[in-house]
C-alpha positions as a LaTeX table, in Angstrom:
\begin{tabular}{lrrr}
\hline
Residue & $x$ (\AA) & $y$ (\AA) & $z$ (\AA) \\
\hline
Unk1 & 61.10 & $-5.66$ & 19.24 \\
Unk2 & 64.53 & $-4.69$ & 20.50 \\
Unk3 & 67.15 & $-4.08$ & 17.85 \\
Unk4 & 70.82 & $-3.22$ & 18.05 \\
Unk5 & 72.01 & 0.09 & 16.74 \\
Unk6 & 75.69 & 0.64 & 16.54 \\
Unk7 & 78.27 & 3.08 & 15.33 \\
Unk8 & 80.23 & 2.07 & 12.26 \\
Unk9 & 83.24 & 3.64 & 10.64 \\
Unk10 & 82.43 & 4.28 & 7.02 \\
Unk11 & 85.32 & 3.04 & 4.85 \\
Unk12 & 86.36 & 4.81 & 1.67 \\
Unk13 & 83.70 & 3.10 & $-0.39$ \\
Unk14 & 80.65 & 4.45 & $-2.14$ \\
Unk15 & 78.64 & 6.48 & 0.42 \\
Unk16 & 75.53 & 4.77 & 1.69 \\
Unk17 & 72.07 & 6.30 & 1.47 \\
Unk18 & 70.40 & 7.40 & 4.70 \\
Unk19 & 67.08 & 5.68 & 5.48 \\
Unk20 & 65.88 & 8.83 & 7.24 \\
Unk21 & 66.57 & 11.63 & 4.76 \\
Unk22 & 67.49 & 9.64 & 1.61 \\
Unk23 & 70.70 & 11.68 & 1.17 \\
Unk24 & 74.15 & 10.10 & 0.88 \\
Unk25 & 75.99 & 9.65 & 4.17 \\
Unk26 & 79.32 & 11.41 & 3.73 \\
Unk27 & 80.03 & 11.64 & 7.47 \\
Unk28 & 82.89 & 9.73 & 9.01 \\
Unk29 & 80.45 & 7.78 & 11.20 \\
Unk30 & 77.04 & 6.35 & 10.51 \\
Unk31 & 74.53 & 4.18 & 12.30 \\
Unk32 & 73.16 & 0.86 & 11.15 \\
Unk33 & 69.74 & $-0.14$ & 12.43 \\
Unk34 & 66.91 & $-2.21$ & 10.98 \\
Unk35 & 69.33 & $-3.33$ & 8.24 \\
Unk36 & 69.51 & 0.26 & 7.00 \\
Unk37 & 72.08 & 3.04 & 7.32 \\
Unk38 & 71.41 & 6.39 & 8.98 \\
Unk39 & 73.05 & 9.75 & 9.65 \\
Unk40 & 73.55 & 10.18 & 13.38 \\
Unk41 & 71.10 & 13.10 & 13.24 \\
Unk42 & 68.45 & 11.14 & 11.31 \\
Unk43 & 68.00 & 8.13 & 13.60 \\
Unk44 & 65.65 & 9.73 & 16.14 \\
Unk45 & 62.83 & 8.65 & 18.41 \\
Unk46 & 59.47 & 9.27 & 16.73 \\
Unk47 & 58.06 & 10.68 & 20.00 \\
Unk48 & 60.69 & 12.72 & 21.81 \\
Unk49 & 63.06 & 13.31 & 18.86 \\
Unk50 & 66.13 & 12.24 & 20.87 \\
Unk51 & 69.10 & 10.98 & 18.86 \\
Unk52 & 69.03 & 7.22 & 19.39 \\
Unk53 & 72.77 & 6.80 & 18.82 \\
Unk54 & 73.35 & 8.96 & 21.91 \\
Unk55 & 70.92 & 7.29 & 24.34 \\
Unk56 & 72.16 & 3.72 & 24.15 \\
Unk57 & 72.78 & 0.76 & 21.94 \\
Unk58 & 69.18 & $-0.36$ & 21.62 \\
Unk59 & 66.13 & 0.97 & 19.92 \\
Unk60 & 62.57 & $-0.25$ & 19.78 \\
Unk61 & 60.10 & $-0.52$ & 16.93 \\
Unk62 & 56.38 & $-1.06$ & 16.94 \\
Unk63 & 53.53 & 0.12 & 14.74 \\
Unk64 & 56.05 & 1.49 & 12.20 \\
Unk65 & 57.57 & 3.74 & 14.87 \\
Unk66 & 61.22 & 3.86 & 15.88 \\
Unk67 & 61.38 & 4.68 & 19.59 \\
Unk68 & 63.74 & 5.15 & 22.51 \\
Unk69 & 63.29 & 2.79 & 25.45 \\
Unk70 & 61.40 & 5.31 & 27.59 \\
Unk71 & 58.82 & 6.15 & 24.93 \\
Unk72 & 58.41 & 2.53 & 23.88 \\
Unk73 & 57.60 & 1.55 & 27.47 \\
Unk74 & 55.40 & 4.60 & 27.97 \\
Unk75 & 53.35 & 3.74 & 24.88 \\
Unk76 & 53.40 & $-0.05$ & 24.85 \\
Unk77 & 54.81 & $-1.21$ & 28.19 \\
Unk78 & 52.91 & $-2.98$ & 30.90 \\
Unk79 & 52.05 & $-1.17$ & 34.09 \\
Unk80 & 51.72 & $-3.06$ & 37.33 \\
Unk81 & 51.51 & $-2.64$ & 41.07 \\
Unk82 & 54.39 & $-2.57$ & 43.54 \\
Unk83 & 54.47 & $-5.68$ & 45.74 \\
Unk84 & 55.43 & $-3.57$ & 48.78 \\
Unk85 & 53.17 & $-0.48$ & 48.61 \\
Unk86 & 50.54 & $-1.72$ & 46.11 \\
Unk87 & 50.69 & 1.57 & 44.20 \\
Unk88 & 50.85 & 1.68 & 40.40 \\
Unk89 & 54.26 & 1.46 & 38.74 \\
Unk90 & 54.28 & 3.23 & 35.35 \\
Unk91 & 55.66 & 1.10 & 32.52 \\
Unk92 & 58.64 & 3.43 & 31.88 \\
Unk93 & 59.82 & 3.51 & 35.51 \\
Unk94 & 62.88 & 1.52 & 36.60 \\
Unk95 & 61.97 & $-1.34$ & 38.95 \\
Unk96 & 63.49 & $-4.08$ & 41.04 \\
Unk97 & 62.31 & $-7.65$ & 40.69 \\
Unk98 & 62.37 & $-10.62$ & 43.05 \\
Unk99 & 60.85 & $-13.73$ & 41.47 \\
Unk100 & 57.36 & $-12.67$ & 40.34 \\
Unk101 & 57.31 & $-9.53$ & 42.48 \\
Unk102 & 58.02 & $-6.06$ & 41.10 \\
Unk103 & 58.94 & $-3.05$ & 43.28 \\
Unk104 & 59.49 & 0.69 & 42.96 \\
Unk105 & 63.19 & 1.40 & 43.50 \\
Unk106 & 62.33 & 3.28 & 46.71 \\
Unk107 & 60.19 & 0.37 & 47.97 \\
Unk108 & 62.88 & $-2.26$ & 47.47 \\
Unk109 & 63.92 & $-2.48$ & 51.13 \\
Unk110 & 63.63 & $-4.91$ & 54.02 \\
Unk111 & 59.96 & $-5.01$ & 54.93 \\
Unk112 & 60.75 & $-5.42$ & 58.63 \\
Unk113 & 63.50 & $-2.85$ & 59.32 \\
Unk114 & 63.19 & $-0.72$ & 56.13 \\
Unk115 & 66.91 & $-1.06$ & 55.38 \\
Unk116 & 67.53 & $-0.12$ & 51.74 \\
Unk117 & 69.59 & $-2.55$ & 49.72 \\
Unk118 & 72.79 & $-1.51$ & 47.97 \\
Unk119 & 74.37 & $-3.20$ & 44.97 \\
Unk120 & 75.76 & $-6.54$ & 46.13 \\
Unk121 & 73.66 & $-6.80$ & 49.30 \\
Unk122 & 71.94 & $-10.11$ & 49.95 \\
Unk123 & 68.19 & $-10.10$ & 50.31 \\
Unk124 & 65.76 & $-12.92$ & 50.94 \\
Unk125 & 62.19 & $-13.48$ & 49.82 \\
Unk126 & 60.25 & $-15.30$ & 52.52 \\
Unk127 & 56.45 & $-15.56$ & 52.62 \\
Unk128 & 56.37 & $-12.96$ & 49.83 \\
Unk129 & 58.31 & $-10.45$ & 51.97 \\
Unk130 & 61.72 & $-9.02$ & 51.14 \\
Unk131 & 64.06 & $-9.34$ & 54.11 \\
Unk132 & 67.62 & $-8.26$ & 54.81 \\
Unk133 & 70.05 & $-10.96$ & 55.86 \\
Unk134 & 69.84 & $-10.03$ & 59.57 \\
Unk135 & 66.03 & $-10.18$ & 59.74 \\
Unk136 & 65.95 & $-13.37$ & 57.68 \\
Unk137 & 68.43 & $-15.11$ & 59.98 \\
Unk138 & 66.62 & $-13.86$ & 63.12 \\
Unk139 & 63.40 & $-15.28$ & 61.72 \\
Unk140 & 65.06 & $-18.62$ & 61.15 \\
Unk141 & 66.41 & $-18.64$ & 64.71 \\
Unk142 & 62.89 & $-18.00$ & 66.06 \\
Unk143 & 61.61 & $-20.90$ & 63.98 \\
Unk144 & 64.15 & $-23.16$ & 65.64 \\
Unk145 & 66.83 & $-23.71$ & 63.04 \\
Unk146 & 69.91 & $-21.72$ & 62.19 \\
Unk147 & 70.99 & $-20.88$ & 58.65 \\
Unk148 & 74.05 & $-22.57$ & 57.29 \\
Unk149 & 76.93 & $-20.15$ & 56.92 \\
Unk150 & 79.31 & $-20.90$ & 54.08 \\
\hline
\end{tabular}
């Protein structure tokens, strides 16, 4: 379950109680997560103890644990195999996806010329292969029809 955590300014009202330590939150800022209020130091990942307010705006809960994204995926994520190299991709690793295929970041490249893709580059999925625009268009020319350029 992914839940938002966010920084709130605490107005000059009665201090809220912290769900982590049960003390009043007298700090200028507090976090609200799971419909409860927290000191910034008290909302931590149950595994790695990182302060969740510092690592992003999401947190994960499962089995009564509050976790950062990395530990949630490490404990409960799904592992799979890379569509290019067939090696295992750990659940916590960043990946690239093309339709139903999942790739290591380093494997997400044209499978003919090995050109790595940059943000904004076009890529094509043909016969379950990732192709750069040049190799895709050359393949179409060999098949006897040219791509439409717009």
